[in-house]
C-alpha positions in Angstrom: -28.1 105.2 -93.0 -24.5 106.3 -92.8 -23.8 103.7 -90.1 -25.0 101.0 -92.4 -22.9 102.2 -95.3 -19.8 102.6 -93.1 -20.4 99.1 -91.7 -20.6 97.5 -95.1 -17.6 99.4 -96.4 -15.6 98.3 -93.3 -16.6 94.7 -93.9 -15.3 94.8 -97.5 -12.2 96.6 -96.3 -11.5 93.9 -93.8 -12.0 91.1 -96.4 -10.0 92.8 -99.1 -7.1 93.9 -96.9 -7.1 90.5 -95.1 -6.6 88.6 -98.3 -4.1 91.2 -99.6 -2.0 91.1 -96.4 -2.1 87.3 -96.3 -0.7 87.2 -99.9 1.9 89.9 -99.0 3.1 88.0 -95.9 3.4 84.8 -97.9 5.5 86.7 -100.6 7.8 88.2 -98.0 8.1 84.8 -96.3 9.0 83.3 -99.7 11.6 86.0 -100.1 13.2 85.3 -96.8 13.2 81.5 -97.4 15.0 82.1 -100.7 17.5 84.4 -98.9 18.1 81.6 -96.4 18.9 79.1 -99.1 21.2 81.5 -100.9 23.1 82.2 -97.7 23.5 78.4 -97.0 24.6 77.6 -100.5 28.4 77.0 -100.4 28.6 76.8 -104.2 27.3 80.4 -104.5 25.2 79.6 -107.6 24.1 82.6 -109.4 20.9 80.9 -110.7 19.1 82.0 -107.5 19.9 85.7 -107.7 17.4 86.5 -110.5 14.4 84.9 -108.7 15.5 86.6 -105.5 15.5 90.1 -107.2 12.2 89.3 -109.0 10.5 88.3 -105.8 11.9 91.3 -104.0 10.7 93.7 -106.7 7.2 92.1 -106.6 7.1 92.4 -102.8 8.0 96.1 -103.0 5.3 96.7 -105.6 2.7 94.8 -103.6 3.6 96.8 -100.5 3.2 100.1 -102.3 -0.2 98.8 -103.7 -1.2 98.1 -100.1 -0.6 101.8 -99.2 -2.9 102.8 -102.1 -5.6 100.3 -100.9 -5.6 102.0 -97.4 -5.9 105.4 -99.0 -8.7 104.1 -101.3 -10.8 102.8 -98.4 -10.0 106.0 -96.3 -11.3 108.1 -99.2 -14.6 106.1 -99.3 -15.0 106.5 -95.5 -14.4 110.3 -95.7 -16.8 110.7 -98.6 -19.6 108.7 -96.8 -19.0 110.8 -93.7 -19.7 113.9 -95.9 -23.0 112.6 -97.2 -26.2 114.1 -96.0 -29.1 111.9 -94.8 -30.9 112.3 -98.1 -27.7 111.4 -100.1 -27.1 108.4 -97.8 -30.6 107.1 -98.5 -30.1 107.6 -102.2 -26.8 105.7 -101.9 -28.5 102.7 -100.3 -31.4 102.8 -102.9 -28.9 103.0 -105.8 -26.9 100.1 -104.2 -29.8 97.8 -104.5 -29.8 98.4 -108.3 -26.1 97.8 -108.7 -24.2 94.5 -109.1 -22.8 92.8 -106.0 -19.3 94.1 -106.5 -20.4 97.7 -106.7 -23.3 97.6 -104.2 -21.4 99.2 -101.4 -18.2 100.3 -103.2 -19.6 102.0 -106.4 -17.4 103.6 -109.1 -18.6 107.0 -108.2 -20.6 108.9 -105.5 -22.6 112.0 -106.1 -22.8 114.4 -103.2 -23.0 118.2 -102.5 -23.3 119.0 -106.2 -20.1 117.2 -107.2 -19.1 113.7 -108.3 -16.2 111.7 -106.9 -14.8 108.7 -108.8 -13.1 105.9 -107.0 -10.1 104.2 -108.7 -7.4 102.4 -106.8 -4.6 104.9 -107.5 -6.6 108.1 -107.3 -10.1 109.4 -106.3 -10.7 112.6 -108.3 -13.6 114.9 -107.5 -15.4 117.3 -109.9 -18.0 120.0 -109.2 -20.8 119.9 -111.7 -20.4 123.7 -112.2 -17.0 123.1 -113.6 -18.2 120.5 -116.2 -19.1 121.6 -119.7 -20.3 118.3 -121.1 -20.6 114.6 -120.2 -20.4 111.8 -122.7 -21.4 108.2 -122.1 -20.0 105.7 -124.6 -19.8 101.9 -124.7 -16.3 100.7 -124.0 -16.0 97.2 -125.5 -12.2 96.7 -124.9 -12.5 95.5 -121.4 -13.2 92.1 -119.9 -14.7 93.5 -116.7 -18.2 94.8 -116.1 -16.9 98.4 -116.4 -18.0 98.8 -120.0 -19.2 102.4 -120.0 -16.6 105.2 -120.7 -17.6 108.5 -119.2 -15.8 111.5 -120.6 -16.0 114.9 -118.8 -15.2 118.0 -120.8 -14.3 120.6 -118.3 -14.9 124.3 -118.6 -11.1 124.9 -118.7 -10.8 122.6 -121.8 -9.4 119.5 -120.1 -11.0 116.0 -120.6 -11.2 113.3 -118.0 -12.1 109.7 -118.8 -13.5 107.0 -116.5 -14.6 103.5 -117.0 -17.6 102.5 -114.9 -20.3 99.8 -115.0 -22.8 100.6 -117.7 -25.8 100.3 -115.3 -28.7 102.3 -116.8 -29.9 103.5 -113.4 -26.5 104.8 -112.5 -26.2 106.7 -115.8 -29.6 108.2 -115.4 -28.8 109.2 -111.8 -25.6 110.9 -112.9 -27.3 112.7 -115.8 -30.2 113.9 -113.6 -27.9 115.1 -110.8 -25.6 116.9 -113.2 -28.5 118.7 -114.9 -30.1 119.7 -111.6 -26.7 121.2 -110.4 -25.8 122.7 -113.8 -28.5 123.0 -116.5 -25.9 124.1 -119.1 -24.2 120.7 -119.1 -24.4 119.0 -122.5 -25.3 115.3 -122.1 -24.3 112.9 -124.9 -25.4 109.4 -124.2 -24.0 107.0 -126.9 -23.9 104.0 -124.6 -26.9 102.3 -126.3 
């Protein structure tokens, strides 16, 4: 099962990074073309300097975003490598019930009595034994499918919020796994 999951993740990684790198190369090419025209301009017009700086800034931002994308996919791969055979089969079963976008790259993976959330900039991981309560709430202020806000109240008093797809099966799976690992967790499902 792990091989299938890793193969599907690698396919999505190739497509995502391929499109991203193509856009990045085109932006850098546009920057160098603009630099060429500025260097050839004898009048030394200042009207091209602002677009040059703007394109340069966007190119730098996109390059940094690319680094985060590599880390994001590496985190998925490392997490899938840590899955047991049973967790791998559950991952595939759950994937059949998720939307196409989250089928092989879900918002969270539950393994070894902990949950790991996958966001582009960070991939936090929480042990169920450290969680005091979990709240599910409908989040209507988004245009994406991620319309469920999950709030973790940690035993140390901190709160963590995550927006995920409001799939009923995923919510039930998270609730059940949390209660199996830590029966003292308070579940508050206000999604409906």
